[in-house]
C-alpha positions in Angstrom: -53.8 -255.7 85.2 -56.1 -256.8 88.0 -57.4 -260.5 88.5 -59.5 -261.9 90.6 -59.2 -264.9 92.8 -62.4 -267.2 94.4 -62.4 -268.3 98.2 -59.5 -266.4 99.2 -60.5 -266.0 103.0 -57.4 -265.1 105.1 -53.7 -263.9 105.0 -52.2 -267.7 104.3 -54.2 -267.3 100.9 -52.7 -264.1 100.2 -49.3 -265.5 101.0 -49.8 -268.4 98.5 -51.1 -266.2 95.8 -48.5 -264.0 96.1 -45.7 -266.8 95.9 -47.6 -268.4 92.8 -47.2 -265.1 91.0 -43.8 -264.8 91.8 -43.1 -268.4 90.9 -45.0 -267.5 87.7 -43.1 -264.7 86.9 -46.1 -262.2 87.6 -44.2 -259.9 89.8 -47.5 -259.0 92.2 -47.8 -255.2 92.9 -50.4 -256.3 95.3 -52.5 -258.9 96.8 -55.7 -258.4 98.6 -58.2 -260.9 99.6 -60.1 -261.7 96.4 -58.0 -259.8 94.0 -54.5 -259.3 93.0 -52.6 -256.7 90.5 -49.9 -258.0 88.5 -47.2 -256.5 86.4 -48.0 -257.1 82.8 -50.9 -259.0 80.6 -51.7 -262.9 81.6 -51.2 -264.9 78.4 -53.6 -267.8 78.0 -50.9 -270.4 79.0 -50.0 -268.5 82.4 -53.6 -268.5 83.0 -54.3 -272.0 82.9 -51.3 -272.9 84.8 -52.1 -270.2 87.4 -55.6 -271.4 87.8 -54.1 -275.5 88.4 -51.8 -273.9 90.8 -54.7 -271.8 92.5 -57.1 -275.0 92.3 -54.6 -277.2 94.6 -55.6 -275.0 97.7 -59.1 -274.4 96.8 -58.7 -270.9 95.3 -59.4 -270.4 91.8 -59.7 -267.6 88.8 -62.7 -265.5 88.3 -63.4 -264.0 85.1 -67.0 -263.0 84.4 -68.6 -259.9 85.9 -71.1 -261.0 88.2 -68.4 -263.4 89.6 -66.0 -260.8 90.1 -68.7 -258.9 92.3 -69.5 -261.9 94.3 -66.3 -262.0 95.4 -65.7 -258.5 96.2 -69.4 -258.9 98.4 -67.8 -261.7 100.1 -64.3 -260.3 100.7 -65.9 -257.1 102.2 -68.8 -259.3 104.5 -65.4 -260.8 105.8 -63.8 -257.9 106.5 -67.2 -256.4 108.0 -67.4 -259.3 110.4 -63.4 -258.9 111.5 -63.8 -255.3 112.1 -67.7 -255.7 113.6 -66.8 -253.9 116.8 -65.3 -251.0 114.7 -68.0 -250.7 112.2 -71.2 -249.4 113.4 -73.2 -249.7 110.1 -75.5 -252.3 109.3 -74.4 -254.8 106.5 -76.4 -253.2 103.7 -75.1 -249.4 104.3 -71.7 -250.9 104.5 -71.3 -252.9 100.9 -73.2 -250.2 99.1 -70.9 -247.8 100.4 -67.8 -250.1 100.0 -69.1 -251.5 96.3 -70.6 -247.9 95.5 -73.7 -249.7 94.5 -77.4 -250.1 95.6 -77.7 -253.0 98.0 -81.0 -254.9 96.2 -78.8 -254.8 93.2 -75.8 -256.6 95.4 -78.2 -258.8 96.9 -80.0 -260.0 94.0 -77.1 -261.0 92.1 -75.4 -262.4 95.4 -78.4 -264.9 96.1 -79.1 -265.7 92.4 -75.1 -267.0 92.2 -74.7 -268.0 95.8 -78.1 -269.6 96.3 -78.3 -267.7 99.6 -79.0 -264.3 101.1 -76.1 -261.8 102.1 -77.6 -262.0 105.6 -77.5 -265.7 105.8 -73.9 -265.3 104.6 -73.1 -263.3 107.2 -74.7 -265.4 109.8 -72.7 -268.2 108.8 -69.0 -266.2 108.6 -70.4 -265.1 112.0 -70.7 -269.1 113.6 -67.4 -269.7 111.7 -66.1 -267.3 113.8 -67.6 -268.0 116.9 -66.7 -272.0 116.7 -63.0 -270.8 115.9 -63.6 -268.5 119.2 -64.5 -271.5 121.3 -62.0 -273.9 119.8 -59.3 -272.0 121.1 -61.1 -270.7 124.5 -60.6 -267.4 123.8 -64.3 -265.8 124.6 -67.5 -267.3 126.8 -70.7 -267.2 125.1 -71.6 -263.9 126.1 -68.3 -262.1 124.9 -68.6 -264.0 121.5 -72.0 -262.7 121.1 -70.9 -259.4 121.8 -67.8 -259.2 119.8 -69.9 -260.7 116.6 -72.5 -257.9 117.1 -75.4 -260.4 118.0 -78.0 -258.7 119.8 -78.1 -260.9 123.0 -76.7 -264.1 124.0 -79.9 -265.7 123.3 -80.0 -264.2 119.4 -76.6 -265.6 119.4 -77.4 -269.4 120.5 -80.7 -269.6 118.5 -78.3 -268.3 115.0 -76.0 -271.1 116.2 -78.6 -273.7 116.9 -80.1 -272.9 113.5 -76.9 -273.2 111.7 -75.0 -276.1 113.7 -78.0 -278.0 115.1 -76.4 -277.9 118.3 -76.5 -275.2 121.3 -73.2 -273.4 122.0 -72.3 -275.3 125.0 -73.2 -278.9 123.4 -71.1 -277.8 120.4 -68.2 -276.8 122.4 -68.4 -280.5 124.4 -68.4 -282.4 121.3 -65.2 -283.9 120.6 -65.5 -283.9 117.0 -66.5 -280.3 116.7 -65.4 -279.4 112.8 -64.8 -276.1 111.4 -65.6 -275.3 107.8 -63.1 -274.2 105.3 -64.6 -270.5 103.7 -65.2 -272.3 100.6 -67.5 -274.6 102.2 -69.5 -271.8 104.2 -72.4 -271.2 101.5 -71.9 -275.1 100.1 -73.4 -276.9 103.0 -77.1 -277.2 103.6 -79.0 -273.8 103.7 
């Protein structure tokens, strides 16, 4: 049986979900971002217990079709950002291929549920990734812009300021430069 889980964003989430499923004797067959394949059925009592354990770390079960599709879109958007250097097609073509759906349909569903566009969500993810790269001093701003597939350093700086309220240099020099958890990305001011 396949289950879908909202807000999974990293390897730590996958490890946590795998551990919880083992504790509940649901023996996960696979665990990927946003979904898991379990052996057997999930009765109501185990479903509630699982959801309670998932909510402790900001995750939750998704049961309706549009929620499942949104989680798949988010998961593929995250993969797109991480693999930006290897993927040479635009996000609309990428999502259409991955989900075998028309991009306009995906975009409309996403916007309706998340109250932001897929492109805006991608930009929010890129800026969070940029903050991470700045925090650990891995790259200079030009390298960050290139790795995240911005057309130029100016485009990166403009998008960064639009989303954070600071230019990249000012943000990097702040003592309290906080990153957002993936669950908070679409919940902050749009």
